[in-house]
C-alpha positions, 0 to 999 in steps of 0.5 A: 500500500502506498503512502497516499492510500493511508488517509483514504483508508482512515477516512473510510474507517472513521465513517463506519457506523458502530454496527459496521465496525462490529460486523467488520470485526466479526468478519475479520475474525477479530473476536476480542475486539468484537466482544469488547465493543459489544460489551461496551454497547450493552453496558452503555444501554444498561447505564442509559436505562438505569439513569433514565429509570433513576430520573423517572423514579426521582420525578415520581417521588417528587410528584408523590410528595406534591400530591400528599401535600395537596391532599393534606391541604384539601383535608384541612379544607374538608375539616373546616367545612365539617367544623362549620357544619357542626356549628350550624347543627348546634345552632339548630339544636339550640333554636329547636330546644328553645322553641320546644321550651316555649311550646311546653309552657302552660299557655304557649300563646304568651310566647307566640312571638318567640315561637314564630321567630324560632320556627322560622329559623328552623327551616334553613339548612346547610349543604356541604362538600367533602370532596377533594380536587386533588384526589379526583385528579389522581384517580382520573389520571391514574396517579393514585398509584404513585403513592408507594405505601400501599396501606396509605393508598388504601386508606386514602381510597377508603377515606374519600369513599366515606366522605362521599357517603357522609356528604350524600347522607347529609344531602339526603337528610336535608332534602327528604327530612327538611325540604319534604317534611318539616318545611311543608308542615310549617307552611301548611300550619300557617307559620311564617318561614321568614325570620324577623329582621333583627334575628341573627342566624348562624351564617352570613349568607342567611343573614344577608338573604334576610336583609335582601328580602326586607330591603326589597319589601320596604320599611313598611313590611311586617311578618304576617300574623301566625294565627295557629300560634294564637290557638287555645292552649289545649288545641291539637295544633300545639301538639303537632308543632311540638312533634315537628320541633322534636323531629327537627331537633332530631335531624340536627342532632343526627347531622351533628353526630355524623359531622363529629364522626367525620372529624375523627375520620379526618384526624386519622387521615391527616395524621397518616399523611403527615407521618408519611411526609415526615418519614421522607 
């Protein structure tokens, strides 16, 4: 080979692909070189896969931590909603107890103004949401599986199933027992369902709603007379009112008991998530 041919040969060898070099090594029986190149290729692939797996795993762990932190935040929001529900139900129990005390005096007609005002407060009820946008997104995206602790993952699923059930029970009680039973009784009995202007209620929304009604009706408006509250003390209508007030206090007590049980579930779930986050 002449000296002038050498650069052309080098250029040709530099242009050979990795596969080409391996094939060339095998064809020319350079087995040692072939094996070395093959080992390097396999090692490179394995290293690349390991690095890619490590990066993916690290990203998943970061995402898992973010999800747990967001779940903890949502659970605190649910706790706030339940605390407000307990406050609301306690207020209704107090109102119903005061109404029942007035209704059981020797002559309830002497308390008719108080009774009418208290009964009007018992027609209101409160809706509640115990859902989590974070949990819903995790379920829909399949990211719930990012939580490695299977016991914790199962607890989270059971917790939000319980929250959905509790929310449905509260909603059903509101709709079936208050909207369809207690309020129609109050209206049929001829008792005004509008609180008096000066009566404070447990939520700002209810107070504002009452204010809007009075603003719209004008300063000359007054609540119509509740004639059923003027009936003789031995009238059967008083017993009907007493029974329904007891029914309403039972609804509120059930709502409070359910909300208190929900707080216990929230505390357990919040503790489990905090423990998992602190273990990292």
